[in-house]
C-alpha positions as CSV (number, residue, x, y, z in Angstrom):
1,M,55.4,91.1,75.0
2,I,58.7,92.6,76.1
3,E,58.0,96.1,74.8
4,S,54.5,96.0,76.3
5,M,56.0,95.0,79.6
6,V,58.6,97.8,79.5
7,L,55.8,100.4,78.8
8,A,53.5,99.0,81.5
9,L,56.3,99.3,84.1
10,Q,57.3,102.8,82.9
11,S,53.6,103.9,83.2
12,R,53.8,102.9,86.9
13,G,56.7,105.4,87.3
14,L,59.4,102.7,87.3
15,K,62.7,103.0,85.5
16,V,63.4,100.0,83.3
17,T,66.8,99.0,81.8
18,P,66.6,96.0,79.5
19,T,69.8,93.9,79.2
20,R,70.5,90.6,77.5
21,A,72.3,87.8,79.3
22,T,73.7,84.8,77.5
23,T,70.4,83.0,77.3
24,H,67.8,85.4,78.9
25,L,66.5,88.9,78.7
26,L,66.8,90.8,82.0
27,L,64.9,93.9,82.9
28,D,66.5,95.9,85.7
29,V,63.5,97.7,87.3
30,A,63.9,100.5,89.8
31,Q,61.5,102.6,91.9
32,P,62.9,106.0,92.6
33,L,63.1,106.6,96.3
34,V,62.7,110.3,96.0
35,P,60.3,111.8,93.4
36,P,61.7,113.4,90.2
37,A,63.0,117.0,90.4
38,A,59.7,118.4,89.1
39,E,57.8,117.1,92.1
40,A,60.6,118.0,94.5
41,S,60.6,121.6,93.3
42,R,57.3,122.2,95.1
43,G,59.4,122.8,98.2
44,D,58.7,119.8,100.5
45,I,61.8,117.8,99.3
46,D,65.4,118.8,99.0
47,C,66.0,118.9,95.2
48,T,69.5,117.6,95.6
49,L,68.0,114.3,96.6
50,A,65.5,114.1,93.7
51,G,65.7,111.0,91.5
52,L,68.0,109.0,93.8
53,P,67.6,105.3,93.2
54,G,65.3,103.4,95.6
55,L,64.3,99.8,95.5
56,S,65.3,97.7,92.5
57,Q,64.5,94.2,91.2
58,T,65.8,92.2,88.3
59,V,63.1,90.6,86.2
60,V,63.9,87.8,83.8
61,F,62.0,86.5,80.8
62,I,62.7,82.8,80.8
63,N,61.6,79.5,79.3
64,D,58.6,78.5,81.4
65,P,59.5,75.6,83.6
66,E,55.8,74.8,84.2
67,R,54.7,74.5,80.5
68,P,55.9,72.8,77.3
69,P,59.0,74.1,75.5
70,G,58.4,77.3,73.5
71,N,56.4,78.9,76.3
72,Y,57.8,81.8,78.4
73,A,57.3,83.2,81.8
74,W,58.2,86.4,83.8
75,A,60.2,85.8,87.0
76,L,61.8,87.7,89.7
77,L,65.6,87.1,90.0
78,W,66.8,86.6,93.5
79,G,70.4,86.2,94.6
80,T,73.6,86.6,92.5
81,Q,74.1,83.1,91.1
82,F,72.5,83.9,87.8
83,R,75.4,86.2,86.8
84,G,77.9,83.7,88.2
85,A,78.0,79.9,88.4
86,G,75.1,77.7,89.2
87,D,71.4,77.8,88.5
88,P,69.4,81.0,88.8
89,D,67.3,81.6,91.9
90,V,64.0,82.7,90.2
91,Q,60.5,83.2,91.4
92,R,58.0,82.6,88.5
93,I,55.3,85.3,88.7
94,S,53.2,84.8,85.5
95,N,53.0,83.4,82.0
96,G,55.0,85.4,79.4
97,E,51.9,86.6,77.6
98,D,50.4,87.8,80.9
99,W,52.6,90.9,81.1
100,Q,49.9,93.0,82.6
101,H,49.6,90.8,85.7
102,A,53.4,90.6,85.9
103,A,53.8,94.4,85.8
104,E,51.2,94.7,88.6
105,L,53.1,92.3,90.8
106,I,56.4,94.0,90.1
107,G,54.9,97.3,90.9
108,R,53.8,95.9,94.3
109,V,57.2,94.5,95.0
110,L,58.8,97.9,94.4
111,H,56.2,100.1,96.0
112,V,57.6,102.8,98.1
113,R,55.3,104.9,100.3
114,T,56.3,108.6,100.5
């Protein structure tokens, strides 16, 4: 599921960096603000800006709070408490096995019009 999710996000042009927290898998997902250098070389964008980071969102693969133990969910991580003290501020977006739907929603969250 995780590898499929990473590939689905990358196929949407998103940069994905998986990291493991103490008890969760985190995916740092970023949408480049400026197209890659190959697109910028057409002349309409300054190549020195190509590939700069744009919007980003941390996605977490968690135990699903809405289903029995042993089931997982994809969620968006909001705030900074997850890396510090306190409970994570998460927004559940889909069942763990429904990575296609989760990737679609994440793509919408990070969509940048150029």
